[in-house]
C-alpha positions as CSV (number, residue, x, y, z in Angstrom):
1,X,0.0,0.0,0.0
2,X,1.3,3.4,-0.9
3,X,1.9,6.1,1.7
4,X,-0.9,8.3,0.2
5,X,-3.5,5.6,0.5
6,X,-2.4,5.0,4.1
7,X,-3.0,8.6,5.0
8,X,-6.4,8.6,3.3
9,X,-7.5,5.6,5.3
10,X,-6.3,7.1,8.6
11,X,-8.1,10.4,8.0
12,X,-11.3,8.5,7.1
13,X,-11.0,6.5,10.3
14,X,-10.6,9.6,12.4
15,X,-13.6,11.3,10.9
16,X,-15.7,8.2,11.5
17,X,-14.7,8.1,15.2
18,X,-15.7,11.8,15.7
19,X,-19.1,11.2,14.1
20,X,-19.7,8.2,16.4
21,X,-18.8,10.2,19.5
22,X,-21.1,13.0,18.4
23,X,-23.9,10.6,18.1
24,X,-23.4,9.3,21.6
25,X,-23.5,12.8,23.0
26,X,-26.7,13.6,21.2
27,X,-28.5,10.4,22.2
28,X,-27.1,9.8,25.6
29,X,-27.2,11.9,28.8
30,X,-24.1,13.6,30.0
31,X,-23.6,13.9,33.8
32,X,-22.0,17.2,34.8
33,X,-19.3,17.2,37.4
34,X,-20.6,18.8,40.6
35,X,-19.3,22.4,40.9
36,X,-18.5,23.7,44.4
37,X,-19.5,27.5,44.7
38,X,-18.3,29.6,47.6
39,X,-20.6,32.5,48.6
40,X,-18.8,35.3,50.4
41,X,-21.0,37.5,52.6
42,X,-21.2,41.0,51.2
43,X,-19.3,43.6,53.2
44,X,-20.5,47.2,53.5
45,X,-19.3,49.5,50.8
46,X,-16.9,52.1,52.0
47,X,-16.5,55.8,51.2
48,X,-13.7,58.1,51.9
49,X,-14.5,61.2,53.9
50,X,-12.8,64.2,52.2
51,X,-12.7,66.0,55.4
52,X,-10.7,63.5,57.4
53,X,-9.3,61.3,54.6
54,X,-10.4,58.1,56.4
55,X,-12.6,55.3,55.1
56,X,-15.8,54.5,57.0
57,X,-18.5,51.9,56.3
58,X,-21.6,53.2,54.4
59,X,-24.4,51.7,56.5
60,X,-27.1,54.1,55.4
61,X,-28.4,57.4,56.7
62,X,-29.1,57.8,60.4
63,X,-32.3,59.6,59.6
64,X,-31.6,62.4,62.1
65,X,-33.2,65.7,61.2
66,X,-31.3,68.6,62.6
67,X,-33.7,71.2,61.2
68,X,-35.2,73.5,63.9
69,X,-32.7,72.5,66.6
70,X,-29.9,74.5,67.9
71,X,-27.8,76.9,65.9
72,X,-29.0,80.2,64.7
73,X,-32.6,79.2,64.8
74,X,-32.6,79.5,68.6
75,X,-30.1,82.3,69.0
76,X,-31.4,85.6,70.4
77,X,-30.9,88.4,67.9
78,X,-29.6,91.9,68.4
79,X,-32.3,94.4,69.3
80,X,-33.6,96.4,66.3
81,X,-33.7,100.1,66.9
82,X,-37.4,100.1,65.9
83,X,-38.1,97.7,68.9
84,X,-36.5,100.0,71.4
85,X,-37.9,103.0,73.3
86,X,-35.5,105.3,75.1
87,X,-35.7,107.6,78.2
88,X,-33.2,109.3,80.4
89,X,-33.0,109.8,84.2
90,X,-30.4,111.5,86.3
91,X,-28.3,109.5,88.7
92,X,-28.2,110.9,92.2
93,X,-24.6,111.5,93.2
94,X,-23.4,110.1,89.8
95,X,-20.1,111.3,88.4
96,X,-17.1,113.0,90.0
97,X,-16.9,116.6,91.0
98,X,-17.9,118.8,88.0
99,X,-19.7,115.8,86.4
100,X,-23.2,114.5,86.4
101,X,-24.3,111.0,85.6
102,X,-27.4,110.1,83.6
103,X,-28.9,106.7,82.7
104,X,-30.0,106.2,79.2
105,X,-32.7,103.5,79.4
106,X,-33.6,101.1,76.6
107,X,-37.0,99.3,76.8
108,X,-37.6,96.3,74.6
109,X,-41.0,97.1,73.0
110,X,-40.8,94.0,70.7
111,X,-42.5,90.7,71.3
112,X,-39.5,88.6,71.9
113,X,-36.1,88.9,73.8
114,X,-33.2,90.6,72.1
115,X,-29.6,91.5,72.9
116,X,-27.4,94.6,73.2
117,X,-23.7,94.4,73.7
118,X,-21.1,97.2,74.0
119,X,-21.2,101.0,73.9
120,X,-24.0,103.1,72.3
121,X,-23.1,106.1,70.2
122,X,-24.2,109.2,72.1
123,X,-24.3,112.9,71.4
124,X,-26.2,116.0,72.5
125,X,-28.7,117.4,70.0
126,X,-30.6,120.7,69.9
127,X,-31.9,123.7,68.1
128,X,-35.2,121.9,67.7
129,X,-34.1,120.1,64.6
130,X,-31.7,117.3,65.8
131,X,-28.5,119.3,65.2
132,X,-25.6,117.6,66.9
133,X,-24.1,119.8,69.7
134,X,-20.4,119.3,70.5
135,X,-18.4,116.1,70.1
136,X,-19.9,112.6,70.4
137,X,-19.3,110.8,73.6
138,X,-16.1,108.9,74.2
139,X,-16.3,105.3,75.4
140,X,-15.4,104.2,79.0
141,X,-13.5,101.1,77.9
142,X,-13.1,100.0,81.6
143,X,-16.8,99.4,82.0
144,X,-18.0,95.8,81.8
145,X,-19.3,95.1,78.3
146,X,-20.9,91.6,78.2
147,X,-24.0,90.7,76.1
148,X,-27.2,91.8,77.8
149,X,-30.4,90.0,76.9
150,X,-33.5,92.1,77.3
151,X,-36.8,90.3,77.7
152,X,-39.9,91.7,75.9
153,X,-41.1,94.7,78.0
154,X,-37.9,94.8,80.1
155,X,-35.1,97.3,80.1
156,X,-31.3,97.8,80.0
157,X,-29.3,101.0,80.4
158,X,-26.1,102.8,79.7
159,X,-24.7,105.4,82.0
160,X,-23.4,108.6,80.4
161,X,-21.2,111.0,82.4
162,X,-21.6,114.7,81.4
163,X,-18.9,117.2,82.3
164,X,-20.1,120.7,83.2
165,X,-20.0,123.0,80.2
166,X,-18.4,125.7,82.3
167,X,-15.3,123.6,82.6
168,X,-14.6,124.1,78.9
169,X,-14.5,127.9,79.1
170,X,-16.2,129.6,76.1
171,X,-17.5,126.5,74.4
172,X,-20.7,128.1,73.0
173,X,-22.9,126.4,75.7
174,X,-26.6,126.1,75.0
175,X,-29.5,124.0,76.3
176,X,-29.7,120.6,74.6
177,X,-33.1,119.1,73.6
178,X,-31.9,115.6,74.4
179,X,-29.6,112.8,73.2
180,X,-29.1,111.1,69.8
181,X,-28.3,107.5,70.6
182,X,-27.2,104.7,68.3
183,X,-27.7,101.3,69.9
184,X,-24.5,99.2,69.7
185,X,-23.9,97.9,66.2
186,X,-26.8,99.9,64.7
187,X,-26.8,102.7,62.1
188,X,-30.3,103.8,63.1
189,X,-30.6,106.2,66.0
190,X,-33.1,107.0,68.8
191,X,-33.9,110.5,70.0
192,X,-34.2,110.6,73.8
193,X,-35.9,113.7,74.9
194,X,-34.3,115.5,77.9
195,X,-37.8,116.2,79.3
196,X,-37.5,118.3,82.4
197,X,-33.7,117.9,82.6
198,X,-31.7,121.0,82.0
199,X,-28.8,119.8,79.9
200,X,-26.1,122.5,79.2
201,X,-24.2,121.4,76.1
202,X,-21.1,122.7,74.4
203,X,-21.5,123.4,70.7
204,X,-17.8,123.4,70.0
205,X,-17.1,120.1,68.3
206,X,-13.5,120.0,69.7
207,X,-14.9,119.7,73.3
208,X,-15.7,116.1,74.4
209,X,-18.1,116.7,77.2
210,X,-19.7,113.2,77.3
211,X,-18.4,109.8,78.3
212,X,-20.6,106.7,78.0
213,X,-20.3,103.3,79.6
214,X,-21.3,100.0,78.0
215,X,-24.9,98.6,78.2
216,X,-25.8,97.0,81.5
217,X,-28.9,95.0,82.5
218,X,-31.9,96.6,84.3
219,X,-31.7,100.2,85.6
């Protein structure tokens, strides 16, 4: 037998074998080898906090609602000038020799508490039209100046010390109509009428006749 015939017979035998095997697979049942599957419990996903740079498990929102609790929503606000009414009373024995003390009283006419802290801006006014007389008051920085909370309907005060106009020589003294007062931190002023008080005010803007202390509770 020639080599070419031998190769042809071998190829034919191989093809016949493949066909026979295919027929067995089609007609018979093939039993699959059991497969062992390993299930790993899911672990919580993690996220990285950009603030701290550390990973922490993501276990869902806590559901805590912080709205309406703490913070600015409960903070007592500064008194609006429109919620303040002012008056003035003399302080018996107030001030050193040649000086007279007066209490500038602030009443909270609003419906809720408010706060004042620090020194009010104070000056004499007159001439029937609110003209400032003399220099604005200097601040007594030694006076306590904590935050004062004023309940609705309650009062706080600031003491102003007035030097006698005569101590300044020819300062153009005249009778003041009252005080212009800016509550601490406000750009809106109150006019506090002198009433029956006789307030002698220098008109020379170079003469600082007034010194005011910080806001204090009560009167």
